[in-house]
C-alpha positions as CSV (number, residue, x, y, z in Angstrom):
1,M,57.7,233.4,76.8
2,G,60.1,231.8,74.3
3,R,62.1,230.5,77.2
4,Y,59.2,228.7,78.8
5,L,58.3,227.2,75.4
6,M,61.9,225.9,75.1
7,I,61.8,224.4,78.6
8,L,58.4,222.8,77.8
9,I,59.7,221.3,74.6
10,I,62.9,220.0,76.2
11,G,60.8,218.5,79.1
12,V,58.5,216.7,76.6
13,L,61.5,215.4,74.7
14,V,63.3,214.2,77.9
15,G,60.0,212.6,79.2
16,A,59.4,210.9,75.9
17,S,63.0,209.5,75.8
18,V,62.8,208.2,79.4
19,T,59.4,206.6,78.6
20,N,60.7,205.1,75.4
21,I,63.7,203.6,77.3
22,M,61.4,202.1,80.0
23,I,58.9,200.7,77.5
24,G,61.7,199.4,75.3
25,K,63.1,197.4,78.2
26,Q,59.6,195.9,78.9
27,I,59.1,195.0,75.3
28,D,62.6,193.3,75.2
29,N,61.7,191.3,78.3
30,L,58.3,190.4,76.9
31,H,59.9,189.3,73.6
32,I,62.4,187.1,75.4
33,S,59.7,185.7,77.6
34,N,57.5,185.0,74.6
35,Q,60.4,183.1,72.9
36,A,61.1,181.0,76.0
37,L,57.4,180.1,76.3
38,R,57.3,179.1,72.6
39,Q,60.3,176.9,73.1
40,Q,58.7,175.3,76.1
41,L,55.5,174.7,74.2
42,S,57.4,173.1,71.3
43,V,59.3,170.8,73.7
44,S,56.0,169.9,75.5
45,E,54.3,169.1,72.2
46,R,57.1,166.8,71.1
47,E,57.0,165.0,74.5
48,L,53.2,164.6,74.2
49,Q,53.5,163.2,70.7
50,S,56.2,160.7,71.7
51,L,54.0,159.7,74.8
52,K,51.0,159.2,72.5
53,E,53.0,157.0,70.1
54,S,54.4,155.0,73.0
55,L,50.9,154.5,74.5
56,E,49.6,153.4,71.1
57,K,52.4,150.8,70.8
58,N,51.8,149.5,74.3
59,E,48.0,149.4,74.1
60,R,46.7,145.9,74.1
61,Q,44.0,145.2,71.6
62,I,41.6,142.7,73.1
63,I,38.7,141.0,71.3
64,T,35.6,142.3,73.0
65,G,32.8,141.1,70.7
66,I,31.7,138.9,67.9
67,E,29.4,140.1,65.1
68,V,27.8,137.8,62.5
69,E,26.5,138.8,59.1
70,V,24.4,136.0,57.4
71,G,23.4,135.8,53.7
72,F,21.2,133.1,52.3
73,V,21.6,131.2,49.1
74,G,19.2,128.8,47.5
75,E,15.5,128.9,48.1
76,E,13.6,132.0,49.3
77,L,12.7,132.2,52.9
78,T,9.9,134.1,54.6
79,G,10.8,137.0,56.8
80,Y,10.2,134.9,59.9
81,E,12.3,132.0,58.7
82,E,15.1,134.3,57.7
83,S,15.0,136.2,61.1
84,S,15.0,132.9,63.0
85,A,17.9,131.5,61.0
86,I,19.9,134.7,61.4
87,L,19.3,134.6,65.2
88,T,20.2,130.9,65.5
89,A,23.3,131.4,63.3
90,E,24.5,134.4,65.5
91,E,23.9,132.5,68.7
92,S,25.7,129.4,67.4
93,V,28.7,131.3,66.0
94,E,29.1,133.3,69.2
95,D,29.0,130.1,71.2
96,W,31.6,128.4,69.0
97,L,33.9,131.5,69.1
98,K,33.4,132.4,72.8
99,V,36.9,131.1,73.5
100,I,38.5,134.0,71.6
101,K,36.7,136.7,73.5
102,G,39.1,138.4,75.9
103,Q,42.2,137.3,74.0
104,E,44.7,139.7,72.5
105,I,44.2,140.1,68.7
106,N,47.8,139.2,68.0
107,D,47.5,136.0,69.9
108,V,44.5,134.7,68.0
109,D,45.1,132.3,65.1
110,Y,42.8,133.8,62.6
111,M,43.1,130.9,60.2
112,L,41.3,128.7,62.7
113,I,38.1,130.8,62.8
114,P,36.8,129.6,59.4
115,E,37.8,126.0,60.3
116,I,35.6,126.2,63.5
117,I,32.5,127.4,61.6
118,D,32.8,126.2,58.0
119,G,30.6,123.3,57.1
120,R,28.7,123.2,60.3
121,A,24.9,122.9,60.3
122,I,22.3,124.7,62.3
123,Q,18.7,123.7,62.8
124,V,15.9,126.3,62.6
125,D,12.2,125.3,63.0
126,G,12.8,121.8,61.6
127,R,15.0,123.0,58.7
128,K,18.8,122.6,58.5
129,F,21.2,125.1,57.1
130,N,24.8,124.6,56.2
131,L,27.1,127.5,57.1
132,N,30.0,128.6,54.9
133,V,32.4,131.3,56.0
134,K,33.0,133.9,53.3
135,L,35.1,136.4,55.2
136,V,36.5,137.0,58.7
137,V,37.5,140.5,59.9
138,L,39.7,140.4,63.0
139,T,39.5,143.6,65.0
140,K,38.3,144.4,68.6
141,T,35.0,143.1,67.3
142,V,35.4,139.9,65.2
143,I,33.1,140.1,62.2
144,V,32.2,136.8,60.5
145,Y,30.4,136.9,57.1
146,L,28.5,133.7,56.5
147,E,26.5,132.1,53.7
148,A,23.7,129.8,54.9
149,E,22.5,127.2,52.4
150,P,19.4,125.1,53.2
151,I,20.0,121.4,53.4
152,S,17.3,119.3,51.7
153,A,16.0,116.2,53.5
154,N,17.6,113.9,50.9
155,E,21.1,115.4,51.4
156,E,21.2,114.5,55.1
């Protein structure tokens, strides 16, 4: 019986050793494969980042819209008068600046935008308003901040 027990113990030890060697080789292969995949991922991430940066540099920024913000100075206006004046100012400014729509932002002379609008008058329901540019923000949507001042009949 002692002999069978010894053979059994030796068999278990030899089996465990062979299994350990086989699993060890698999673990080594998986470890090497994991390192190779990490390196490929790192290279791919760097390439992706450089492509994104290149795309951002080459992306043309085109003016696609014009937005007008109007503030009023001077006398108080009714809600209807103010709404009509804002609508007329927006339509007029968009008409005056329609030439810059579709142009690349870098190609637009932003100093000319206030010159086009400043000092112009709009007429709303028999009243005239003088427009003064306070700020121009040049992005894909050009935003023009205006101040509208009523013109009295004796100033005309």
